[in-house]
PDB file of N, H, CA, C and O in Angstrom:
ATOM      1  N   MET A   1     147.355  54.380 165.620  1.00  0.00           N
ATOM      2  CA  MET A   1     148.585  54.220 164.916  1.00  0.00           C
ATOM      3  C   MET A   1     149.146  52.853 165.277  1.00  0.00           C
ATOM      4  O   MET A   1     149.110  52.451 166.440  1.00  0.00           O
ATOM      5  N   SER A   2     149.667  52.134 164.277  1.00  0.00           N
ATOM      6  H   SER A   2     149.696  52.460 163.332  1.00  0.00           H
ATOM      7  CA  SER A   2     150.269  50.830 164.551  1.00  0.00           C
ATOM      8  C   SER A   2     151.749  50.860 164.203  1.00  0.00           C
ATOM      9  O   SER A   2     152.185  51.626 163.344  1.00  0.00           O
ATOM     10  N   THR A   3     152.513  50.014 164.883  1.00  0.00           N
ATOM     11  H   THR A   3     152.159  49.392 165.581  1.00  0.00           H
ATOM     12  CA  THR A   3     153.950  49.914 164.655  1.00  0.00           C
ATOM     13  C   THR A   3     154.269  48.589 163.983  1.00  0.00           C
ATOM     14  O   THR A   3     153.457  47.663 163.990  1.00  0.00           O
ATOM     15  N   ALA A   4     155.455  48.509 163.405  1.00  0.00           N
ATOM     16  H   ALA A   4     156.114  49.261 163.400  1.00  0.00           H
ATOM     17  CA  ALA A   4     155.900  47.261 162.775  1.00  0.00           C
ATOM     18  C   ALA A   4     156.067  46.154 163.809  1.00  0.00           C
ATOM     19  O   ALA A   4     156.044  44.972 163.464  1.00  0.00           O
ATOM     20  N   GLY A   5     156.236  46.530 165.073  1.00  0.00           N
ATOM     21  H   GLY A   5     156.255  47.490 165.353  1.00  0.00           H
ATOM     22  CA  GLY A   5     156.392  45.551 166.144  1.00  0.00           C
ATOM     23  C   GLY A   5     155.085  45.016 166.688  1.00  0.00           C
ATOM     24  O   GLY A   5     155.093  44.265 167.664  1.00  0.00           O
ATOM     25  N   GLY A   6     153.948  45.383 166.080  1.00  0.00           N
ATOM     26  H   GLY A   6     153.942  45.993 165.287  1.00  0.00           H
ATOM     27  CA  GLY A   6     152.661  44.822 166.486  1.00  0.00           C
ATOM     28  C   GLY A   6     151.959  45.560 167.607  1.00  0.00           C
ATOM     29  O   GLY A   6     151.121  44.976 168.294  1.00  0.00           O
ATOM     30  N   LEU A   7     152.277  46.828 167.809  1.00  0.00           N
ATOM     31  H   LEU A   7     152.958  47.303 167.251  1.00  0.00           H
ATOM     32  CA  LEU A   7     151.596  47.624 168.823  1.00  0.00           C
ATOM     33  C   LEU A   7     150.620  48.578 168.149  1.00  0.00           C
ATOM     34  O   LEU A   7     150.882  49.078 167.055  1.00  0.00           O
ATOM     35  N   ILE A   8     149.497  48.827 168.808  1.00  0.00           N
ATOM     36  H   ILE A   8     149.284  48.421 169.697  1.00  0.00           H
ATOM     37  CA  ILE A   8     148.529  49.813 168.352  1.00  0.00           C
ATOM     38  C   ILE A   8     148.375  50.842 169.466  1.00  0.00           C
ATOM     39  O   ILE A   8     148.093  50.489 170.611  1.00  0.00           O
ATOM     40  N   PHE A   9     148.563  52.121 169.124  1.00  0.00           N
ATOM     41  H   PHE A   9     148.793  52.408 168.194  1.00  0.00           H
ATOM     42  CA  PHE A   9     148.432  53.211 170.085  1.00  0.00           C
ATOM     43  C   PHE A   9     147.157  53.985 169.793  1.00  0.00           C
ATOM     44  O   PHE A   9     146.898  54.378 168.656  1.00  0.00           O
ATOM     45  N   ILE A  10     146.355  54.199 170.852  1.00  0.00           N
ATOM     46  H   ILE A  10     146.565  53.880 171.776  1.00  0.00           H
ATOM     47  CA  ILE A  10     145.087  54.917 170.744  1.00  0.00           C
ATOM     48  C   ILE A  10     144.972  55.850 171.948  1.00  0.00           C
ATOM     49  O   ILE A  10     145.260  55.459 173.080  1.00  0.00           O
ATOM     50  N   ALA A  11     144.546  57.085 171.690  1.00  0.00           N
ATOM     51  H   ALA A  11     144.311  57.403 170.771  1.00  0.00           H
ATOM     52  CA  ALA A  11     144.368  58.029 172.799  1.00  0.00           C
ATOM     53  C   ALA A  11     142.970  58.613 172.833  1.00  0.00           C
ATOM     54  O   ALA A  11     142.607  59.233 173.834  1.00  0.00           O
ATOM     55  N   MET A  12     142.174  58.451 171.803  1.00  0.00           N
ATOM     56  H   MET A  12     142.468  57.948 170.991  1.00  0.00           H
ATOM     57  CA  MET A  12     140.865  59.092 171.705  1.00  0.00           C
ATOM     58  C   MET A  12     139.910  58.580 172.779  1.00  0.00           C
ATOM     59  O   MET A  12     139.215  57.580 172.601  1.00  0.00           O
ATOM     60  N   SER A  13     139.900  59.296 173.890  1.00  0.00           N
ATOM     61  H   SER A  13     140.464  60.109 174.034  1.00  0.00           H
ATOM     62  CA  SER A  13     138.959  58.941 174.952  1.00  0.00           C
ATOM     63  C   SER A  13     138.808  60.116 175.896  1.00  0.00           C
ATOM     64  O   SER A  13     139.692  60.969 175.973  1.00  0.00           O
ATOM     65  N   LYS A  14     137.710  60.168 176.607  1.00  0.00           N
ATOM     66  H   LYS A  14     136.992  59.475 176.544  1.00  0.00           H
ATOM     67  CA  LYS A  14     137.502  61.220 177.601  1.00  0.00           C
ATOM     68  C   LYS A  14     138.391  60.998 178.813  1.00  0.00           C
ATOM     69  O   LYS A  14     138.519  61.889 179.654  1.00  0.00           O
ATOM     70  N   GLY A  15     139.005  59.831 178.919  1.00  0.00           N
ATOM     71  H   GLY A  15     138.901  59.108 178.236  1.00  0.00           H
ATOM     72  CA  GLY A  15     139.839  59.501 180.068  1.00  0.00           C
ATOM     73  C   GLY A  15     141.209  60.143 180.048  1.00  0.00           C
ATOM     74  O   GLY A  15     141.969  59.968 181.001  1.00  0.00           O
ATOM     75  N   GLU A  16     141.562  60.884 178.999  1.00  0.00           N
ATOM     76  H   GLU A  16     140.944  61.026 178.225  1.00  0.00           H
ATOM     77  CA  GLU A  16     142.849  61.573 178.892  1.00  0.00           C
ATOM     78  C   GLU A  16     144.021  60.623 179.104  1.00  0.00           C
ATOM     79  O   GLU A  16     144.926  60.897 179.892  1.00  0.00           O
ATOM     80  N   ARG A  17     143.990  59.494 178.382  1.00  0.00           N
ATOM     81  H   ARG A  17     143.255  59.271 177.741  1.00  0.00           H
ATOM     82  CA  ARG A  17     145.050  58.490 178.485  1.00  0.00           C
ATOM     83  C   ARG A  17     145.502  58.065 177.093  1.00  0.00           C
ATOM     84  O   ARG A  17     144.754  58.150 176.120  1.00  0.00           O
ATOM     85  N   LEU A  18     146.745  57.608 177.031  1.00  0.00           N
ATOM     86  H   LEU A  18     147.353  57.539 177.822  1.00  0.00           H
ATOM     87  CA  LEU A  18     147.277  56.966 175.837  1.00  0.00           C
ATOM     88  C   LEU A  18     147.364  55.484 176.146  1.00  0.00           C
ATOM     89  O   LEU A  18     147.883  55.095 177.192  1.00  0.00           O
ATOM     90  N   HIS A  19     146.858  54.653 175.241  1.00  0.00           N
ATOM     91  H   HIS A  19     146.437  54.969 174.391  1.00  0.00           H
ATOM     92  CA  HIS A  19     146.821  53.200 175.427  1.00  0.00           C
ATOM     93  C   HIS A  19     147.661  52.509 174.360  1.00  0.00           C
ATOM     94  O   HIS A  19     147.736  52.970 173.221  1.00  0.00           O
ATOM     95  N   ALA A  20     148.295  51.395 174.739  1.00  0.00           N
ATOM     96  H   ALA A  20     148.234  51.021 175.664  1.00  0.00           H
ATOM     97  CA  ALA A  20     149.005  50.542 173.784  1.00  0.00           C
ATOM     98  C   ALA A  20     148.387  49.150 173.860  1.00  0.00           C
ATOM     99  O   ALA A  20     148.265  48.568 174.937  1.00  0.00           O
ATOM    100  N   PHE A  21     148.000  48.627 172.696  1.00  0.00           N
ATOM    101  H   PHE A  21     148.099  49.100 171.821  1.00  0.00           H
ATOM    102  CA  PHE A  21     147.371  47.317 172.606  1.00  0.00           C
ATOM    103  C   PHE A  21     148.213  46.382 171.750  1.00  0.00           C
ATOM    104  O   PHE A  21     148.928  46.821 170.849  1.00  0.00           O
ATOM    105  N   ASP A  22     148.120  45.093 172.040  1.00  0.00           N
ATOM    106  H   ASP A  22     147.539  44.737 172.772  1.00  0.00           H
ATOM    107  CA  ASP A  22     148.732  44.081 171.188  1.00  0.00           C
ATOM    108  C   ASP A  22     147.883  43.950 169.925  1.00  0.00           C
ATOM    109  O   ASP A  22     146.677  43.717 170.005  1.00  0.00           O
ATOM    110  N   GLN A  23     148.500  44.096 168.784  1.00  0.00           N
ATOM    111  H   GLN A  23     149.480  44.285 168.718  1.00  0.00           H
ATOM    112  CA  GLN A  23     147.775  44.078 167.501  1.00  0.00           C
ATOM    113  C   GLN A  23     147.091  42.741 167.237  1.00  0.00           C
ATOM    114  O   GLN A  23     146.021  42.711 166.629  1.00  0.00           O
ATOM    115  N   GLU A  24     147.681  41.645 167.678  1.00  0.00           N
ATOM    116  H   GLU A  24     148.550  41.669 168.171  1.00  0.00           H
ATOM    117  CA  GLU A  24     147.107  40.317 167.392  1.00  0.00           C
ATOM    118  C   GLU A  24     145.999  39.929 168.356  1.00  0.00           C
ATOM    119  O   GLU A  24     144.997  39.345 167.944  1.00  0.00           O
ATOM    120  N   THR A  25     146.168  40.247 169.645  1.00  0.00           N
ATOM    121  H   THR A  25     146.982  40.721 169.980  1.00  0.00           H
ATOM    122  CA  THR A  25     145.206  39.789 170.643  1.00  0.00           C
ATOM    123  C   THR A  25     144.230  40.870 171.089  1.00  0.00           C
ATOM    124  O   THR A  25     143.162  40.564 171.617  1.00  0.00           O
ATOM    125  N   GLY A  26     144.597  42.147 170.875  1.00  0.00           N
ATOM    126  H   GLY A  26     145.465  42.395 170.445  1.00  0.00           H
ATOM    127  CA  GLY A  26     143.775  43.239 171.353  1.00  0.00           C
ATOM    128  C   GLY A  26     143.948  43.524 172.829  1.00  0.00           C
ATOM    129  O   GLY A  26     143.255  44.377 173.384  1.00  0.00           O
ATOM    130  N   ARG A  27     144.863  42.818 173.469  1.00  0.00           N
ATOM    131  H   ARG A  27     145.425  42.125 173.018  1.00  0.00           H
ATOM    132  CA  ARG A  27     145.087  42.974 174.907  1.00  0.00           C
ATOM    133  C   ARG A  27     145.758  44.312 175.210  1.00  0.00           C
ATOM    134  O   ARG A  27     146.700  44.712 174.527  1.00  0.00           O
ATOM    135  N   LEU A  28     145.263  44.999 176.241  1.00  0.00           N
ATOM    136  H   LEU A  28     144.497  44.674 176.796  1.00  0.00           H
ATOM    137  CA  LEU A  28     145.876  46.240 176.694  1.00  0.00           C
ATOM    138  C   LEU A  28     147.225  45.915 177.318  1.00  0.00           C
ATOM    139  O   LEU A  28     147.300  45.129 178.262  1.00  0.00           O
ATOM    140  N   LEU A  29     148.292  46.516 176.796  1.00  0.00           N
ATOM    141  H   LEU A  29     148.231  47.155 176.029  1.00  0.00           H
ATOM    142  CA  LEU A  29     149.641  46.265 177.292  1.00  0.00           C
ATOM    143  C   LEU A  29     150.139  47.365 178.219  1.00  0.00           C
ATOM    144  O   LEU A  29     150.929  47.115 179.130  1.00  0.00           O
ATOM    145  N   TRP A  30     149.665  48.591 177.976  1.00  0.00           N
ATOM    146  H   TRP A  30     149.024  48.794 177.236  1.00  0.00           H
ATOM    147  CA  TRP A  30     150.204  49.733 178.711  1.00  0.00           C
ATOM    148  C   TRP A  30     149.248  50.905 178.544  1.00  0.00           C
ATOM    149  O   TRP A  30     148.562  51.019 177.528  1.00  0.00           O
ATOM    150  N   GLN A  31     149.208  51.772 179.544  1.00  0.00           N
ATOM    151  H   GLN A  31     149.765  51.679 180.369  1.00  0.00           H
ATOM    152  CA  GLN A  31     148.463  53.016 179.423  1.00  0.00           C
ATOM    153  C   GLN A  31     149.079  54.035 180.365  1.00  0.00           C
ATOM    154  O   GLN A  31     149.702  53.679 181.365  1.00  0.00           O
ATOM    155  N   THR A  32     148.899  55.295 180.036  1.00  0.00           N
ATOM    156  H   THR A  32     148.393  55.584 179.223  1.00  0.00           H
ATOM    157  CA  THR A  32     149.420  56.371 180.872  1.00  0.00           C
ATOM    158  C   THR A  32     148.498  57.573 180.783  1.00  0.00           C
ATOM    159  O   THR A  32     147.796  57.756 179.789  1.00  0.00           O
ATOM    160  N   ASN A  33     148.504  58.375 181.809  1.00  0.00           N
ATOM    161  H   ASN A  33     149.074  58.226 182.617  1.00  0.00           H
ATOM    162  CA  ASN A  33     147.701  59.595 181.819  1.00  0.00           C
ATOM    163  C   ASN A  33     148.383  60.661 180.973  1.00  0.00           C
ATOM    164  O   ASN A  33     149.610  60.725 180.910  1.00  0.00           O
ATOM    165  N   LEU A  34     147.583  61.493 180.326  1.00  0.00           N
ATOM    166  H   LEU A  34     146.586  61.440 180.376  1.00  0.00           H
ATOM    167  CA  LEU A  34     148.063  62.619 179.531  1.00  0.00           C
ATOM    168  C   LEU A  34     147.648  63.914 180.216  1.00  0.00           C
ATOM    169  O   LEU A  34     146.692  63.912 180.992  1.00  0.00           O
ATOM    170  N   PRO A  35     148.347  65.029 179.948  1.00  0.00           N
ATOM    171  CA  PRO A  35     147.977  66.294 180.590  1.00  0.00           C
ATOM    172  C   PRO A  35     146.638  66.859 180.114  1.00  0.00           C
ATOM    173  O   PRO A  35     146.037  67.689 180.796  1.00  0.00           O
ATOM    174  N   ALA A  36     146.174  66.415 178.958  1.00  0.00           N
ATOM    175  H   ALA A  36     146.662  65.740 178.404  1.00  0.00           H
ATOM    176  CA  ALA A  36     144.859  66.785 178.410  1.00  0.00           C
ATOM    177  C   ALA A  36     144.506  65.718 177.387  1.00  0.00           C
ATOM    178  O   ALA A  36     145.334  64.863 177.073  1.00  0.00           O
ATOM    179  N   GLY A  37     143.296  65.757 176.870  1.00  0.00           N
ATOM    180  H   GLY A  37     142.623  66.451 177.125  1.00  0.00           H
ATOM    181  CA  GLY A  37     142.869  64.751 175.902  1.00  0.00           C
ATOM    182  C   GLY A  37     143.769  64.707 174.678  1.00  0.00           C
ATOM    183  O   GLY A  37     144.155  65.745 174.142  1.00  0.00           O
ATOM    184  N   GLY A  38     144.101  63.497 174.241  1.00  0.00           N
ATOM    185  H   GLY A  38     143.787  62.654 174.676  1.00  0.00           H
ATOM    186  CA  GLY A  38     144.927  63.306 173.051  1.00  0.00           C
ATOM    187  C   GLY A  38     144.044  62.907 171.884  1.00  0.00           C
ATOM    188  O   GLY A  38     143.997  61.733 171.518  1.00  0.00           O
ATOM    189  N   TYR A  39     143.348  63.858 171.297  1.00  0.00           N
ATOM    190  H   TYR A  39     143.385  64.812 171.594  1.00  0.00           H
ATOM    191  CA  TYR A  39     142.405  63.547 170.225  1.00  0.00           C
ATOM    192  C   TYR A  39     143.057  63.488 168.855  1.00  0.00           C
ATOM    193  O   TYR A  39     142.380  63.232 167.859  1.00  0.00           O
ATOM    194  N   ALA A  40     144.356  63.720 168.789  1.00  0.00           N
ATOM    195  H   ALA A  40     144.906  63.928 169.598  1.00  0.00           H
ATOM    196  CA  ALA A  40     145.108  63.611 167.535  1.00  0.00           C
ATOM    197  C   ALA A  40     145.574  62.173 167.355  1.00  0.00           C
ATOM    198  O   ALA A  40     145.593  61.390 168.305  1.00  0.00           O
ATOM    199  N   THR A  41     145.948  61.836 166.132  1.00  0.00           N
ATOM    200  H   THR A  41     145.933  62.472 165.360  1.00  0.00           H
ATOM    201  CA  THR A  41     146.528  60.515 165.879  1.00  0.00           C
ATOM    202  C   THR A  41     147.972  60.520 166.363  1.00  0.00           C
ATOM    203  O   THR A  41     148.727  61.425 166.009  1.00  0.00           O
ATOM    204  N   PRO A  42     148.379  59.534 167.165  1.00  0.00           N
ATOM    205  CA  PRO A  42     149.782  59.472 167.571  1.00  0.00           C
ATOM    206  C   PRO A  42     150.687  59.312 166.348  1.00  0.00           C
ATOM    207  O   PRO A  42     150.257  58.814 165.307  1.00  0.00           O
ATOM    208  N   ALA A  43     151.925  59.732 166.485  1.00  0.00           N
ATOM    209  H   ALA A  43     152.274  60.136 167.331  1.00  0.00           H
ATOM    210  CA  ALA A  43     152.921  59.584 165.423  1.00  0.00           C
ATOM    211  C   ALA A  43     154.136  58.879 166.002  1.00  0.00           C
ATOM    212  O   ALA A  43     154.333  58.854 167.216  1.00  0.00           O
ATOM    213  N   THR A  44     154.945  58.308 165.125  1.00  0.00           N
ATOM    214  H   THR A  44     154.784  58.328 164.138  1.00  0.00           H
ATOM    215  CA  THR A  44     156.161  57.648 165.564  1.00  0.00           C
ATOM    216  C   THR A  44     157.342  58.198 164.792  1.00  0.00           C
ATOM    217  O   THR A  44     157.212  58.608 163.639  1.00  0.00           O
ATOM    218  N   TYR A  45     158.500  58.203 165.442  1.00  0.00           N
ATOM    219  H   TYR A  45     158.606  57.870 166.379  1.00  0.00           H
ATOM    220  CA  TYR A  45     159.732  58.638 164.798  1.00  0.00           C
ATOM    221  C   TYR A  45     160.909  57.904 165.437  1.00  0.00           C
ATOM    222  O   TYR A  45     160.761  57.278 166.487  1.00  0.00           O
ATOM    223  N   GLU A  46     162.061  57.982 164.808  1.00  0.00           N
ATOM    224  H   GLU A  46     162.181  58.491 163.956  1.00  0.00           H
ATOM    225  CA  GLU A  46     163.244  57.284 165.296  1.00  0.00           C
ATOM    226  C   GLU A  46     164.415  58.260 165.382  1.00  0.00           C
ATOM    227  O   GLU A  46     164.630  59.068 164.478  1.00  0.00           O
ATOM    228  N   VAL A  47     165.167  58.176 166.477  1.00  0.00           N
ATOM    229  H   VAL A  47     164.992  57.519 167.211  1.00  0.00           H
ATOM    230  CA  VAL A  47     166.371  58.969 166.672  1.00  0.00           C
ATOM    231  C   VAL A  47     167.472  58.044 167.167  1.00  0.00           C
ATOM    232  O   VAL A  47     167.328  57.404 168.208  1.00  0.00           O
ATOM    233  N   LYS A  48     168.571  57.971 166.426  1.00  0.00           N
ATOM    234  H   LYS A  48     168.688  58.490 165.580  1.00  0.00           H
ATOM    235  CA  LYS A  48     169.724  57.146 166.800  1.00  0.00           C
ATOM    236  C   LYS A  48     169.324  55.713 167.132  1.00  0.00           C
ATOM    237  O   LYS A  48     169.814  55.126 168.098  1.00  0.00           O
ATOM    238  N   GLY A  49     168.428  55.158 166.318  1.00  0.00           N
ATOM    239  H   GLY A  49     168.030  55.635 165.534  1.00  0.00           H
ATOM    240  CA  GLY A  49     168.020  53.764 166.483  1.00  0.00           C
ATOM    241  C   GLY A  49     166.958  53.521 167.533  1.00  0.00           C
ATOM    242  O   GLY A  49     166.565  52.372 167.731  1.00  0.00           O
ATOM    243  N   ARG A  50     166.476  54.541 168.213  1.00  0.00           N
ATOM    244  H   ARG A  50     166.795  55.475 168.053  1.00  0.00           H
ATOM    245  CA  ARG A  50     165.447  54.393 169.240  1.00  0.00           C
ATOM    246  C   ARG A  50     164.134  54.915 168.696  1.00  0.00           C
ATOM    247  O   ARG A  50     164.084  56.013 168.142  1.00  0.00           O
ATOM    248  N   GLN A  51     163.060  54.134 168.849  1.00  0.00           N
ATOM    249  H   GLN A  51     163.101  53.242 169.300  1.00  0.00           H
ATOM    250  CA  GLN A  51     161.751  54.532 168.348  1.00  0.00           C
ATOM    251  C   GLN A  51     160.962  55.239 169.442  1.00  0.00           C
ATOM    252  O   GLN A  51     160.996  54.847 170.609  1.00  0.00           O
ATOM    253  N   TYR A  52     160.251  56.291 169.037  1.00  0.00           N
ATOM    254  H   TYR A  52     160.224  56.609 168.090  1.00  0.00           H
ATOM    255  CA  TYR A  52     159.426  57.089 169.942  1.00  0.00           C
ATOM    256  C   TYR A  52     158.008  57.196 169.400  1.00  0.00           C
ATOM    257  O   TYR A  52     157.773  57.088 168.196  1.00  0.00           O
ATOM    258  N   VAL A  53     157.067  57.412 170.318  1.00  0.00           N
ATOM    259  H   VAL A  53     157.258  57.501 171.296  1.00  0.00           H
ATOM    260  CA  VAL A  53     155.678  57.715 169.964  1.00  0.00           C
ATOM    261  C   VAL A  53     155.358  59.063 170.583  1.00  0.00           C
ATOM    262  O   VAL A  53     155.659  59.300 171.753  1.00  0.00           O
ATOM    263  N   VAL A  54     154.750  59.946 169.804  1.00  0.00           N
ATOM    264  H   VAL A  54     154.506  59.753 168.854  1.00  0.00           H
ATOM    265  CA  VAL A  54     154.398  61.280 170.291  1.00  0.00           C
ATOM    266  C   VAL A  54     152.923  61.551 170.012  1.00  0.00           C
ATOM    267  O   VAL A  54     152.365  61.077 169.021  1.00  0.00           O
ATOM    268  N   ILE A  55     152.303  62.322 170.906  1.00  0.00           N
ATOM    269  H   ILE A  55     152.756  62.706 171.711  1.00  0.00           H
ATOM    270  CA  ILE A  55     150.902  62.681 170.725  1.00  0.00           C
ATOM    271  C   ILE A  55     150.683  64.129 171.158  1.00  0.00           C
ATOM    272  O   ILE A  55     151.248  64.584 172.153  1.00  0.00           O
ATOM    273  N   ALA A  56     149.862  64.839 170.403  1.00  0.00           N
ATOM    274  H   ALA A  56     149.403  64.469 169.595  1.00  0.00           H
ATOM    275  CA  ALA A  56     149.454  66.197 170.774  1.00  0.00           C
ATOM    276  C   ALA A  56     148.309  66.094 171.769  1.00  0.00           C
ATOM    277  O   ALA A  56     147.340  65.372 171.536  1.00  0.00           O
ATOM    278  N   CYS A  57     148.422  66.811 172.868  1.00  0.00           N
ATOM    279  H   CYS A  57     149.210  67.397 173.057  1.00  0.00           H
ATOM    280  CA  CYS A  57     147.415  66.777 173.929  1.00  0.00           C
ATOM    281  C   CYS A  57     146.725  68.137 174.004  1.00  0.00           C
ATOM    282  O   CYS A  57     147.049  68.968 174.852  1.00  0.00           O
ATOM    283  N   GLY A  58     145.779  68.343 173.109  1.00  0.00           N
ATOM    284  H   GLY A  58     145.516  67.668 172.419  1.00  0.00           H
ATOM    285  CA  GLY A  58     145.089  69.625 173.031  1.00  0.00           C
ATOM    286  C   GLY A  58     143.780  69.662 173.785  1.00  0.00           C
ATOM    287  O   GLY A  58     143.296  70.734 174.148  1.00  0.00           O
ATOM    288  N   GLY A  59     143.195  68.478 174.025  1.00  0.00           N
ATOM    289  H   GLY A  59     143.588  67.607 173.730  1.00  0.00           H
ATOM    290  CA  GLY A  59     141.937  68.402 174.753  1.00  0.00           C
ATOM    291  C   GLY A  59     140.860  69.289 174.158  1.00  0.00           C
ATOM    292  O   GLY A  59     140.839  69.547 172.955  1.00  0.00           O
ATOM    293  N   GLY A  60     139.960  69.754 175.024  1.00  0.00           N
ATOM    294  H   GLY A  60     139.977  69.545 176.002  1.00  0.00           H
ATOM    295  CA  GLY A  60     138.932  70.706 174.636  1.00  0.00           C
ATOM    296  C   GLY A  60     137.722  70.126 173.931  1.00  0.00           C
ATOM    297  O   GLY A  60     136.797  70.868 173.600  1.00  0.00           O
ATOM    298  N   LYS A  61     137.700  68.841 173.693  1.00  0.00           N
ATOM    299  H   LYS A  61     138.451  68.238 173.961  1.00  0.00           H
ATOM    300  CA  LYS A  61     136.543  68.206 173.048  1.00  0.00           C
ATOM    301  C   LYS A  61     135.783  67.385 174.083  1.00  0.00           C
ATOM    302  O   LYS A  61     136.334  66.980 175.106  1.00  0.00           O
ATOM    303  N   MET A  62     134.532  67.155 173.800  1.00  0.00           N
ATOM    304  H   MET A  62     134.084  67.484 172.969  1.00  0.00           H
ATOM    305  CA  MET A  62     133.680  66.321 174.667  1.00  0.00           C
ATOM    306  C   MET A  62     133.747  66.793 176.122  1.00  0.00           C
ATOM    307  O   MET A  62     133.755  65.981 177.047  1.00  0.00           O
ATOM    308  N   HIS A  63     133.797  68.120 176.311  1.00  0.00           N
ATOM    309  H   HIS A  63     133.791  68.780 175.559  1.00  0.00           H
ATOM    310  CA  HIS A  63     133.783  68.738 177.639  1.00  0.00           C
ATOM    311  C   HIS A  63     134.999  68.355 178.494  1.00  0.00           C
ATOM    312  O   HIS A  63     134.888  68.252 179.715  1.00  0.00           O
ATOM    313  N   THR A  64     136.166  68.143 177.852  1.00  0.00           N
ATOM    314  H   THR A  64     136.256  68.226 176.859  1.00  0.00           H
ATOM    315  CA  THR A  64     137.395  67.885 178.604  1.00  0.00           C
ATOM    316  C   THR A  64     138.221  69.166 178.652  1.00  0.00           C
ATOM    317  O   THR A  64     138.028  70.070 177.839  1.00  0.00           O
ATOM    318  N   LYS A  65     139.139  69.235 179.609  1.00  0.00           N
ATOM    319  H   LYS A  65     139.295  68.501 180.269  1.00  0.00           H
ATOM    320  CA  LYS A  65     139.970  70.438 179.738  1.00  0.00           C
ATOM    321  C   LYS A  65     140.864  70.601 178.519  1.00  0.00           C
ATOM    322  O   LYS A  65     141.253  69.621 177.885  1.00  0.00           O
ATOM    323  N   SER A  66     141.184  71.842 178.200  1.00  0.00           N
ATOM    324  H   SER A  66     140.867  72.639 178.715  1.00  0.00           H
ATOM    325  CA  SER A  66     142.078  72.142 177.085  1.00  0.00           C
ATOM    326  C   SER A  66     143.528  72.002 177.533  1.00  0.00           C
ATOM    327  O   SER A  66     143.844  72.126 178.716  1.00  0.00           O
ATOM    328  N   GLY A  67     144.399  71.744 176.568  1.00  0.00           N
ATOM    329  H   GLY A  67     144.142  71.644 175.607  1.00  0.00           H
ATOM    330  CA  GLY A  67     145.817  71.625 176.859  1.00  0.00           C
ATOM    331  C   GLY A  67     146.636  72.148 175.699  1.00  0.00           C
ATOM    332  O   GLY A  67     146.093  72.538 174.665  1.00  0.00           O
ATOM    333  N   ASP A  68     147.954  72.153 175.879  1.00  0.00           N
ATOM    334  H   ASP A  68     148.394  71.836 176.719  1.00  0.00           H
ATOM    335  CA  ASP A  68     148.843  72.668 174.834  1.00  0.00           C
ATOM    336  C   ASP A  68     150.186  71.931 174.836  1.00  0.00           C
ATOM    337  O   ASP A  68     151.233  72.553 174.655  1.00  0.00           O
ATOM    338  N   ALA A  69     150.161  70.631 175.037  1.00  0.00           N
ATOM    339  H   ALA A  69     149.310  70.126 175.183  1.00  0.00           H
ATOM    340  CA  ALA A  69     151.400  69.870 175.177  1.00  0.00           C
ATOM    341  C   ALA A  69     151.528  68.790 174.105  1.00  0.00           C
ATOM    342  O   ALA A  69     150.539  68.262 173.595  1.00  0.00           O
ATOM    343  N   TYR A  70     152.770  68.489 173.788  1.00  0.00           N
ATOM    344  H   TYR A  70     153.573  68.918 174.202  1.00  0.00           H
ATOM    345  CA  TYR A  70     153.116  67.282 173.033  1.00  0.00           C
ATOM    346  C   TYR A  70     153.843  66.385 174.017  1.00  0.00           C
ATOM    347  O   TYR A  70     154.727  66.842 174.741  1.00  0.00           O
ATOM    348  N   VAL A  71     153.476  65.108 174.048  1.00  0.00           N
ATOM    349  H   VAL A  71     152.758  64.737 173.460  1.00  0.00           H
ATOM    350  CA  VAL A  71     154.108  64.162 174.954  1.00  0.00           C
ATOM    351  C   VAL A  71     154.694  63.023 174.126  1.00  0.00           C
ATOM    352  O   VAL A  71     154.013  62.446 173.279  1.00  0.00           O
ATOM    353  N   ALA A  72     155.971  62.703 174.380  1.00  0.00           N
ATOM    354  H   ALA A  72     156.524  63.172 175.069  1.00  0.00           H
ATOM    355  CA  ALA A  72     156.657  61.649 173.640  1.00  0.00           C
ATOM    356  C   ALA A  72     157.104  60.552 174.598  1.00  0.00           C
ATOM    357  O   ALA A  72     157.463  60.818 175.745  1.00  0.00           O
ATOM    358  N   PHE A  73     157.076  59.323 174.112  1.00  0.00           N
ATOM    359  H   PHE A  73     156.785  59.106 173.180  1.00  0.00           H
ATOM    360  CA  PHE A  73     157.472  58.151 174.894  1.00  0.00           C
ATOM    361  C   PHE A  73     158.457  57.334 174.077  1.00  0.00           C
ATOM    362  O   PHE A  73     158.260  57.143 172.877  1.00  0.00           O
ATOM    363  N   ALA A  74     159.505  56.854 174.707  1.00  0.00           N
ATOM    364  H   ALA A  74     159.665  57.009 175.682  1.00  0.00           H
ATOM    365  CA  ALA A  74     160.468  55.972 174.048  1.00  0.00           C
ATOM    366  C   ALA A  74     159.973  54.539 174.164  1.00  0.00           C
ATOM    367  O   ALA A  74     159.542  54.120 175.239  1.00  0.00           O
ATOM    368  N   LEU A  75     160.027  53.791 173.084  1.00  0.00           N
ATOM    369  H   LEU A  75     160.377  54.132 172.211  1.00  0.00           H
ATOM    370  CA  LEU A  75     159.644  52.384 173.107  1.00  0.00           C
ATOM    371  C   LEU A  75     160.831  51.551 173.559  1.00  0.00           C
ATOM    372  O   LEU A  75     161.985  51.908 173.322  1.00  0.00           O
ATOM    373  N   ARG A  76     160.533  50.446 174.207  1.00  0.00           N
ATOM    374  H   ARG A  76     159.595  50.156 174.399  1.00  0.00           H
ATOM    375  CA  ARG A  76     161.610  49.532 174.621  1.00  0.00           C
ATOM    376  C   ARG A  76     162.243  48.901 173.399  1.00  0.00           C
ATOM    377  O   ARG A  76     161.579  48.634 172.398  1.00  0.00           O
ATOM    378  N   LYS A  77     163.528  48.671 173.502  1.00  0.00           N
ATOM    379  H   LYS A  77     164.067  48.888 174.315  1.00  0.00           H
ATOM    380  CA  LYS A  77     164.245  48.021 172.401  1.00  0.00           C
ATOM    381  C   LYS A  77     164.039  46.534 172.442  1.00  0.00           C
ATOM    382  O   LYS A  77     164.566  45.815 171.593  1.00  0.00           O
TER     383      LYS A  77
END
């Protein structure tokens, strides 16, 4: 998923992490551990002018542990 601010969010990996990359350079800007694999496409939404990214962490693919969480992160303004 990409944002208007030039970020690309990707979670599809056996490492159970969510990554943020710079759209122009491809440089890894940020990453965090997830409670289970995030094999879904991240989504973005806005509340009171603040943008968030959310991902379903269901895992269970490629021999990773299963999960049942949604994790949301607020983007910096």
